[in-house]
C-alpha positions as CSV (number, residue, x, y, z in Angstrom):
1,Q,-12.9,0.6,-5.6
2,V,-9.6,0.5,-3.9
3,Q,-8.6,-1.6,-1.0
4,L,-6.2,-0.4,1.4
5,V,-4.1,-2.4,3.8
6,E,-1.8,-0.5,6.3
7,S,0.9,-2.2,8.1
8,G,4.2,-1.4,10.2
9,G,2.5,0.2,13.2
10,G,3.7,-0.9,16.7
11,L,5.2,0.3,20.0
12,V,8.4,2.4,19.9
13,Q,10.4,4.6,22.3
14,P,11.0,8.2,21.9
15,G,13.4,9.1,19.3
16,G,13.0,5.7,17.4
17,S,11.8,5.1,14.0
18,L,8.9,3.2,12.1
19,R,8.1,2.7,8.7
20,L,4.3,2.4,7.6
21,S,3.2,0.7,4.6
22,C,-0.1,0.7,2.6
23,A,-0.6,-1.7,0.1
24,A,-3.4,-0.8,-2.5
25,S,-5.4,-3.1,-4.8
26,G,-8.3,-2.9,-7.0
27,S,-7.6,-0.3,-9.2
28,I,-4.7,1.4,-11.1
29,F,-2.7,2.9,-8.2
30,S,-0.8,5.1,-10.3
31,N,-4.1,7.1,-10.8
32,Y,-4.4,8.0,-7.1
33,D,-2.9,10.7,-5.0
34,M,-1.8,9.2,-1.7
35,G,-1.8,10.3,1.8
36,W,-1.4,9.5,5.3
37,Y,-3.5,10.7,8.2
38,R,-3.6,10.2,11.9
39,Q,-6.1,10.2,14.7
40,A,-5.4,10.3,18.4
41,P,-8.0,9.5,21.2
42,G,-10.3,12.3,21.5
43,K,-8.9,14.3,18.6
44,Q,-10.0,14.8,15.0
45,R,-8.4,12.9,12.0
46,E,-5.6,15.1,10.7
47,L,-3.6,15.3,7.6
48,V,0.0,13.9,7.9
49,A,1.5,13.8,4.5
50,T,0.4,13.3,1.0
51,I,2.1,12.2,-2.4
52,T,0.6,13.0,-5.8
53,T,0.5,10.7,-8.7
54,G,3.6,12.8,-9.9
55,G,5.5,12.4,-7.0
56,G,5.0,15.7,-5.6
57,V,5.1,15.6,-1.7
58,N,3.5,17.9,1.0
59,Y,3.7,17.4,4.9
60,V,2.1,19.0,7.7
61,Y,4.4,21.5,9.5
62,F,4.7,19.2,12.7
63,V,6.3,16.3,10.8
64,K,8.3,18.1,8.5
65,G,12.2,17.0,8.7
66,R,11.2,14.0,10.5
67,F,8.6,12.1,8.3
68,T,9.2,11.0,4.7
69,I,6.3,9.9,2.3
70,S,7.2,7.7,-0.9
71,R,5.3,5.8,-3.2
72,D,6.4,2.6,-5.1
73,N,4.0,2.4,-8.1
74,A,5.2,-1.1,-9.2
75,R,4.5,-2.3,-5.8
76,N,1.1,-0.4,-5.4
77,T,2.4,0.5,-2.2
78,V,2.9,3.9,-0.2
79,Y,5.2,4.3,2.6
80,L,5.6,6.6,5.5
81,Q,9.1,6.8,7.0
82,M,8.9,8.1,10.8
83,N,12.0,9.3,12.3
84,S,12.7,10.9,15.8
85,L,9.1,9.9,17.2
86,K,7.9,12.0,19.8
87,P,4.9,10.9,22.3
88,E,2.4,13.1,20.6
89,D,2.8,11.2,17.3
90,A,1.0,8.1,19.0
91,A,-2.0,7.8,17.0
92,V,-4.1,5.5,14.8
93,Y,-2.4,6.1,11.2
94,Y,-4.7,6.0,8.2
95,C,-4.0,5.6,4.6
96,N,-6.2,7.5,2.1
97,A,-6.4,7.1,-1.8
98,Q,-7.9,10.0,-3.9
99,H,-8.2,9.8,-7.5
100,A,-6.2,12.5,-9.3
101,V,-9.0,13.4,-11.6
102,R,-12.3,12.2,-10.2
103,R,-11.7,13.6,-6.8
104,C,-15.0,12.2,-5.6
105,L,-13.2,8.8,-5.4
106,K,-11.8,8.6,-2.0
107,Y,-10.8,5.3,-0.2
108,W,-9.7,4.7,3.3
109,G,-7.7,2.0,5.0
110,Q,-8.6,0.2,8.3
111,G,-5.6,2.2,10.2
112,T,-2.5,1.0,12.1
113,Q,-1.8,1.9,15.7
114,V,1.5,3.7,16.3
115,T,2.4,4.0,20.2
116,V,5.5,6.2,21.3
117,S,6.2,5.5,25.0
118,S,9.3,4.6,27.1
């Protein structure tokens, strides 16, 4: 069992930056691929970025060049640095952990709200 706790959300003006953090506990963090997803009101949850146990990263096209995902295995934490934020980036952002081998083991955090508004 993995527990995930997101933090770092808040209100930011368009063009601003935020860094989200997701702290994991309960299992061996380095065995899990990590991801960030988001869900805006009335929309489905969508993938934002992923980082594998080996550090390979992947971004959805609409955040490429603006968002950076990273992980610190010593701190059991994954980050999402978000720059040049747009109003359409506003959503609840969720952290996800999926075991690199036992893919059925998948966990979600409770989410953190990001609001982009002037």
